[in-house]
C-alpha positions as CSV (number, residue, x, y, z in Angstrom):
1,M,116.2,147.2,160.0
2,T,112.5,146.9,159.0
3,Y,111.1,149.2,156.3
4,F,107.4,149.9,156.0
5,V,106.2,150.8,152.6
6,G,102.7,152.0,151.7
7,N,101.3,149.0,150.0
8,V,100.2,146.7,152.9
9,G,97.5,148.9,154.5
10,N,93.8,149.0,153.7
11,V,90.6,150.9,154.4
12,R,87.7,149.3,156.3
13,L,84.3,150.9,156.6
14,R,81.3,150.3,158.8
15,R,78.0,151.8,157.7
16,N,76.5,153.6,160.6
17,N,74.2,156.5,161.5
18,N,72.7,157.9,164.7
19,L,69.7,159.5,162.9
20,T,66.4,157.7,162.3
21,L,64.3,157.7,159.1
22,S,60.5,157.8,160.0
23,A,57.9,156.6,157.5
24,I,54.4,155.2,157.2
25,V,53.8,151.8,155.6
26,K,50.4,151.1,154.0
27,D,49.2,147.7,152.8
28,A,49.4,149.1,149.3
29,D,53.2,149.5,149.8
30,T,53.7,145.8,150.2
31,I,54.5,143.9,147.0
32,T,54.3,140.3,148.1
33,V,55.1,138.8,144.6
34,L,58.5,140.6,144.8
35,N,58.9,140.5,148.6
36,R,59.5,144.3,148.6
37,I,58.1,147.1,150.7
38,G,57.9,150.7,149.3
39,I,59.1,153.2,151.9
40,E,59.0,156.9,151.4
41,G,62.5,158.4,151.5
42,A,64.3,155.1,150.9
43,T,65.9,156.2,147.6
44,D,67.3,159.3,149.3
45,N,68.7,157.7,152.5
46,L,69.1,153.9,152.2
47,L,71.7,152.0,150.2
48,T,71.9,148.4,149.0
49,G,74.0,146.5,151.6
50,D,72.9,148.6,154.6
51,K,72.1,146.7,157.7
52,I,69.0,148.4,159.2
53,T,66.9,148.0,162.3
54,I,63.2,148.6,161.5
55,S,60.8,149.1,164.4
56,T,57.3,150.3,165.2
57,P,55.6,151.7,168.2
58,D,52.3,150.2,167.0
59,P,51.1,147.3,169.3
60,R,50.3,145.2,166.2
61,G,54.0,144.9,165.6
62,L,55.6,144.6,162.2
63,V,52.6,142.9,160.6
64,F,54.1,142.9,157.1
65,F,56.6,140.2,158.2
66,P,55.1,136.7,158.8
67,V,55.9,135.1,162.1
68,T,58.1,132.5,160.3
69,N,60.7,135.3,159.8
70,W,61.3,135.8,163.5
71,I,64.3,134.0,165.0
72,D,63.2,134.3,168.6
73,G,59.9,132.3,168.4
74,E,56.9,132.2,166.2
75,G,53.5,133.7,167.2
76,V,55.1,136.5,169.2
77,V,54.3,140.1,168.3
78,Q,57.6,141.7,167.1
79,T,58.2,145.4,167.2
80,G,61.8,145.4,165.9
81,F,63.6,143.5,163.1
82,S,67.2,143.7,161.8
83,A,68.2,142.7,158.2
84,F,70.4,143.7,155.3
85,I,68.5,145.4,152.5
86,N,68.5,145.6,148.7
87,V,67.0,148.9,147.4
88,N,65.8,149.3,143.8
89,A,65.4,152.4,141.8
90,A,61.8,153.0,142.9
91,G,62.7,152.8,146.6
92,G,61.4,149.2,147.1
93,I,63.2,147.4,149.9
94,R,63.9,143.7,150.0
95,F,65.3,142.1,153.2
96,F,68.1,139.6,153.5
97,P,70.0,137.8,156.3
98,T,73.5,138.6,155.1
99,F,75.4,141.4,153.4
100,A,76.4,139.1,150.5
101,T,72.9,138.0,149.7
102,A,71.6,141.6,149.9
103,V,74.1,143.2,147.5
104,N,73.9,140.3,145.1
105,N,70.0,140.3,145.4
106,D,70.0,136.5,145.9
107,R,66.3,135.9,146.0
108,A,66.8,132.4,147.4
109,Y,67.5,134.0,150.8
110,E,65.1,136.9,150.8
111,W,62.7,137.4,153.8
112,T,59.0,137.0,153.0
113,I,56.6,140.0,152.9
114,V,52.8,139.6,153.5
115,N,49.8,141.9,153.1
116,F,48.1,143.2,156.2
117,T,44.8,144.8,157.1
118,G,44.0,147.9,159.2
119,A,45.5,151.3,159.6
120,P,48.9,152.2,158.1
121,L,51.9,151.3,160.2
122,P,54.4,153.9,161.5
123,V,58.0,152.7,161.3
124,E,61.4,153.9,162.2
125,I,64.5,152.8,160.3
126,R,68.1,153.2,161.5
127,V,71.3,152.0,159.8
128,R,73.1,149.9,162.4
129,D,75.8,147.7,160.9
130,V,77.9,145.7,163.3
131,S,80.7,144.6,161.0
132,A,83.3,146.4,158.9
133,N,84.1,145.6,155.3
134,V,87.3,146.3,153.4
135,L,86.9,149.1,150.7
136,G,88.1,147.7,147.4
137,D,90.1,149.4,144.6
138,V,91.7,151.9,146.9
139,T,94.8,153.6,145.4
140,A,95.7,156.0,148.2
141,Y,94.4,157.7,151.3
142,T,95.5,160.7,153.3
143,F,94.7,161.5,156.9
144,N,95.6,164.6,158.9
145,T,95.1,165.3,162.6
146,D,95.1,168.8,164.0
147,R,95.1,170.1,167.6
148,E,92.9,173.1,167.8
149,G,93.9,176.1,169.9
150,L,91.6,177.0,172.8
151,D,91.0,180.4,174.4
152,A,91.0,179.6,178.1
153,T,91.2,183.2,179.4
154,T,87.7,183.1,180.9
155,L,88.1,179.7,182.6
156,N,89.3,179.1,186.2
157,D,92.7,177.6,186.8
158,K,91.4,174.0,187.1
159,F,89.7,174.1,183.7
160,K,92.6,175.9,182.2
161,R,94.8,173.0,183.0
162,M,92.2,170.5,181.7
163,H,91.7,172.3,178.4
164,S,95.0,174.0,177.7
165,A,96.0,171.2,175.2
166,G,93.0,172.1,173.0
167,L,90.9,169.7,170.9
168,I,92.0,167.2,168.3
169,S,90.2,167.1,164.9
170,G,90.9,165.1,161.8
171,A,90.3,165.2,158.0
172,G,91.4,163.3,155.0
173,S,90.6,161.8,151.6
174,I,90.3,158.4,150.0
175,D,91.2,157.9,146.3
176,C,89.9,154.8,144.5
177,L,89.2,153.4,141.1
178,F,85.5,153.6,140.3
179,N,83.8,150.2,140.6
180,N,80.2,149.1,141.3
181,K,80.8,145.4,141.6
182,T,81.2,143.2,144.7
183,S,81.5,139.6,145.8
184,G,79.6,140.4,149.0
185,V,82.8,140.5,151.1
186,K,84.0,144.1,150.4
187,E,82.6,147.5,149.9
188,T,82.8,149.2,146.5
189,P,83.9,152.8,145.8
190,L,80.3,153.4,144.6
191,L,79.2,153.3,148.2
192,M,81.5,156.3,149.0
193,L,79.9,158.3,146.2
194,Q,76.4,157.3,147.5
195,L,77.0,158.2,151.1
196,I,77.0,162.0,150.5
197,H,73.5,161.7,149.0
198,R,71.9,160.4,152.2
199,V,69.4,163.4,152.6
200,D,67.8,162.9,156.0
201,I,70.2,160.6,157.9
202,G,73.5,162.1,156.9
203,S,76.7,160.7,155.4
204,E,78.4,159.4,158.6
205,F,80.4,156.2,158.7
206,D,82.9,154.4,160.9
207,C,86.4,154.1,159.4
208,L,89.6,152.2,160.1
209,L,92.7,153.3,158.2
210,S,95.4,150.6,158.3
211,I,99.0,151.9,158.1
212,T,100.5,148.4,158.4
213,D,98.6,145.1,158.1
214,S,100.0,141.7,159.0
215,E,97.3,140.0,156.9
216,N,98.8,141.6,153.8
217,D,102.5,141.3,154.8
218,P,103.6,137.9,156.2
219,A,106.8,139.5,157.6
220,L,104.6,141.4,160.1
221,S,103.0,140.0,163.3
222,A,99.7,141.1,164.7
223,S,101.5,143.3,167.1
224,D,102.9,145.3,164.1
225,N,99.4,146.4,163.0
226,I,99.0,150.1,163.3
227,Y,95.8,151.9,162.4
228,Y,93.5,154.9,162.9
229,E,90.0,154.3,164.1
230,F,87.3,157.0,164.1
231,T,83.8,158.1,162.9
232,A,83.7,160.5,160.0
233,M,81.3,162.2,157.6
234,V,81.7,162.6,153.8
235,T,82.0,166.2,152.9
236,R,82.9,165.9,149.2
237,A,82.8,163.2,146.5
238,G,84.3,163.7,143.1
239,L,84.9,161.7,139.9
240,E,87.6,162.1,137.3
241,L,86.8,160.7,133.8
242,S,89.3,160.6,131.0
243,A,89.1,159.0,127.5
244,S,92.6,157.5,127.9
245,D,92.4,156.3,131.6
246,V,90.2,154.5,134.0
247,I,87.5,156.3,136.0
248,S,88.7,157.4,139.4
249,C,87.0,159.0,142.4
250,S,88.1,160.9,145.4
251,I,86.2,161.3,148.7
252,D,86.9,163.9,151.4
253,F,85.9,163.4,155.0
254,V,86.1,165.0,158.4
255,T,86.0,163.2,161.7
256,T,83.0,163.7,164.0
257,G,84.2,162.0,167.2
258,E,87.2,160.6,169.0
259,I,90.3,159.7,167.0
260,K,92.3,156.7,168.1
261,L,95.8,155.6,166.9
262,L,96.0,151.9,167.9
263,V,98.4,149.0,167.7
264,G,97.5,145.3,167.4
265,R,94.7,143.4,165.7
266,P,91.6,145.6,165.1
267,S,88.6,144.8,167.3
268,G,85.7,143.0,165.6
269,Y,88.0,141.9,162.8
270,V,86.7,138.9,160.8
271,L,88.6,137.1,158.1
272,K,86.8,136.3,154.8
273,E,85.8,132.7,154.4
274,D,87.3,132.3,150.9
275,D,90.7,134.0,151.2
276,D,92.6,136.8,152.9
277,R,91.6,140.4,153.2
278,I,91.8,142.5,150.0
279,A,94.9,144.7,149.7
280,L,95.1,148.1,148.1
281,N,94.6,147.9,144.3
282,Q,93.2,144.4,144.4
283,N,91.3,143.6,141.2
284,S,87.6,143.4,141.8
285,L,85.5,140.3,141.4
286,E,82.8,140.1,138.8
287,F,79.6,140.2,140.8
288,L,77.0,142.9,140.2
289,L,76.0,145.0,143.1
290,T,73.1,146.7,141.4
291,E,70.3,144.4,140.3
292,V,69.2,144.3,136.7
293,E,65.6,143.3,137.3
294,D,63.3,142.1,140.1
């Protein structure tokens, strides 16, 4: 008989949001020496490590990026650009090609920023990450699904049959040890505390909660993987500090869309290049997420 114990799962997150942050970029907002752009609202809505799409309706295109940044041909006016970002305390944004280089502020890989002339440029920014990262230092998580009752007395017979089962909703919490360090291959608990502070674009994220994971248990095959997949929003984030214990945090969330309970290898799953995925309670690697200086 096979026994499943609660130490081979993990939590994977994908930063995502359907809302757009609108801003105006002036030439004075470009800091070419640091390759940063100051964007109003960045400190309240954008986090280091976000993959964003920045676009403009202006026919000039994104003139603060030189043509050498474009991967689809130089000399072409570009109205949209995707990159991972590093955000400093003043809301200055630096652009990078990968998550690891962004969170570690590796200036050898930063995209160049240039000055421009003419009127200020209207831009729209949307968080659009395509990959999911394992959340490190997780000690436990809970997830509850509930089928909501539905009053069908005013519906005709056809819709009574369609809706009589009610609607499914979900809610849960994730408990982790507080940490703000990353190697660029996993998310840190600091992100979960930051999500709730997204003022204009909300605290939504895509989540995968693994119940069993063959990458952490060699006795399991890929067909033994069982996991929940859904989109959720952070509703509460709390910290517990004690003089005699490590700092821990707890994050509550509610689902905002379809809830799937799936079997097999998760879609879009990519192994790390250096080693396996990080299991629950894995010790963090010593790489700073937050930059010390520009």
